[in-house]
N, C-alpha and C positions, 0 to 999 in steps of 0.2 A: 103471658105476663109472669106466670110462675117460673118459666124458663129464664126470663130476663133477670128476675130477682135471684134465682139460683146462680146465674152466671156472675152477677155482681158480688154475691156473697162468697163464691168460691174463688173467683179470679180477680178480686179487687186490686191486687198488687200490680198485675200486668195491665189492667185496665186503667190504672191511675194516670199514666201519661196521656192517654186518649182523653180522659176527663179534663185534664189540665189544658190540653190543646183546644177542646171545645169551649172552655171558659175564655181562653185567649181570643179565639175567633169571635165569640160573642162580644167581648169588650172592644176589640178593634173595629168591628162592624158598626157598633153603636157610636163609637168615637168619630169615625170617618163620615158616617151619614150626618151626624150633628154638625161637623165642621164644614162639609160641603153645602149643606142647607143654609148655614149661617153666612157663607160667602157667595151665595147664589145671587147674581145680578143680571139685569137686562143689558147685555153687552152691546147689542146692535143699536139700541137707542142711545146708549152712552157714547159710542164711537161717532155717531152722526152729530151729536151735540158738540163733542170734542173737536170734530173736524171743522165745524162752523166757527168755533172760537179760535182755532189755529189759522183759519183763512182770514180772520180779522187781525191776525198777529197779536192776539190777546192772550199772552202766556199766563198772566195773573188770573184771568177768568177761567182758563183751562185748568189751572191748578186748584182753584176753588171748586170747580165742577168735579174733579177727581176726588178731592177731600170729602165732598158731600156724598159721593157714591160709596166710598168705604169698601171694605172687603179686600180680598187679594188683588182683584183687578184695579180697584181704586188706588191701592198702595203702590202697585207697579206703575200705573199711569202717573201718579204724583211724583214718584222718583224719576220717571223718564222726563217729565217736564222740567224738573230741577236740573237734571244733567243737561238737558237741551239748552237751558238758559245759561249754563256755566261753561260748557265745553262741547261745542257742536262737532268738532273734528273727531273727537274720541267718543262720540255718542254711542255708536254701535257696540263697542266693547263694554262700556260701562253699563249699558242697558241689558246686555246679555248676562252680566254678573247679577243684576237685580232679578232678572227672570229665573236664573238658575237657583237663587236663594228661595224664590217663591215656589218653584217646582219642588224643591226639597221639603218645604212645609207641606205641600199637597201630597207628597208620597210618603209622609211619615207613617210608620207602622205597617205599611203595605208589605214589606218584606216578611213580616210575621205570617201574614196570610199565605204568601207564596211558599214559605218554608213548610208550614203545616199542611198545605195542599199536597206537597210532595212526600212528607214523612208519615202522615197519619195512616195511609193504607199499610205501610210496612209495620207500624205499631200494631195495627189490628191483626196483621198476618202473624206477627210474633206472638201475640196473645193466643191466637188460634193454635199455633204449633205447640205452645206450652200446655194448653188445655188438653190437646190430643195426647201428648206424652203422659200427662197425669192420668188420663182415661185408660190408656194401655197399662199403666202401672197398677191401677186399681183392678183392671180386668185380670191381670196376671196374679194378683194377690187373692182375689175373691172368686175366681173361676168365671165361667161363661154366664154372664148376666146381660141379656140383651137390653133390658130397660136402662141399666146403668150406662151401657155403651151409647145408646140413643141420647140419653141426657147429656153425656159428656160431649158428643159430637155437636149436638144442638147448641150447647153453651159455647163451644169453640167457634161456631159459625156466627153467633151473636157478636163476638169480638171483632170478627172481620167486617160484618155489616156496620158496626159502630164506627170503626176506623174509616171505612169508605164514606159513610155519611158525613163525618166531620171534614174529610178531604174534599168532598163535592161542594159542600157549603163554602169552604175556604176558597176554592178555585173560582167558583161562580162570582163571589163578591170581589175577589182579587181582579178578575178580568173586568168587572163592572167599574170598579174604582180606577183602574188603569185607563179606561175609556174617558172617564171624567177628567183625569189629569191631562190626557191628550187634547181634550177640548179647551182646557185652560191654556195649554201651550199654543194652540191655534189662535186663541184670543191675544196672547202676548205677541205673536207674530204680526197680527193685524195692527196692534198698537205700534210696534216697531216700524212697520211700513209707513204708517201715518206720520210718525215723528220724523222718519228719514225723508219723506216727501216734503215736509215743512222745512227741514234743515236745508235741503237742496235748493228749494225755491228761495229761501232767505239768502243763501249764499249767492245765487244768481242775481238777486236784486241788489245786494251789496256790490257785486262786481260791476253791474251796469251803472250804478250810481257813481262808483269810483271812476269808471271810464268816461262818463259824462262830465264829471268834475275836472278831470285832466284835459278833456277836449276843450273846455271853456277857459282854461288857464292861459292868459296872454303871454306869460313867460315861457310857456312850453311850445308856442307857435313859432316855426322857423321864419326867418326873414326871406321874403321872395326875391328873385333875381331882379325883378323890375323896380324894386324899391330904391329910391334915391337917398343918398347920404347928404346931409346938409352941413357937414363939417367944413372947415377951411380947406380949400384946395390950393395946391402949389403947382 
């Protein structure tokens, strides 16, 4: 403990960037955990209920169900139903835009964790090198003092350990949050497949109704060769 306090007292200037990185990591982790927990939903049950509403061709009920769910999944589903009711032909492109915006919200601040995970070890190494240089300078000025050398090297190693610790925490949470984002992306793909299936079946139904209507149109039926004409004959 004494060595740590000595390191902070002597090398606070080079350790300051690592302290800032540790505060940023803590803030981002708390923010993302709170956001993901706030938007956590039972997606499997929601998709089953949504599929039943779509099978009944009840878009209004499906939109109400999505609004009641809330969260990122509910917002994306609600936007997908709105697009589905307005423009079925361009549904895939419009829905991809909505999911891309949602993914951007899910990935917010994650780049900070990735950057700190790569930079923090080098900051610790830089602090270590600076401490060793100061130790050699003191050694040259004061003569051979083994205790001072040991204290300086120990202080330098603390900076390396501090940088590695911050980097490890940042990388662990970065990978964990990335897996959460990928699960959300899989949920968005399930919603897209469900909506596309409904759109395709609806278009097939409309096509069959149109063909049946044209088939029963008496004006569209050709006159058979055996049909007699009752007009005046000359």
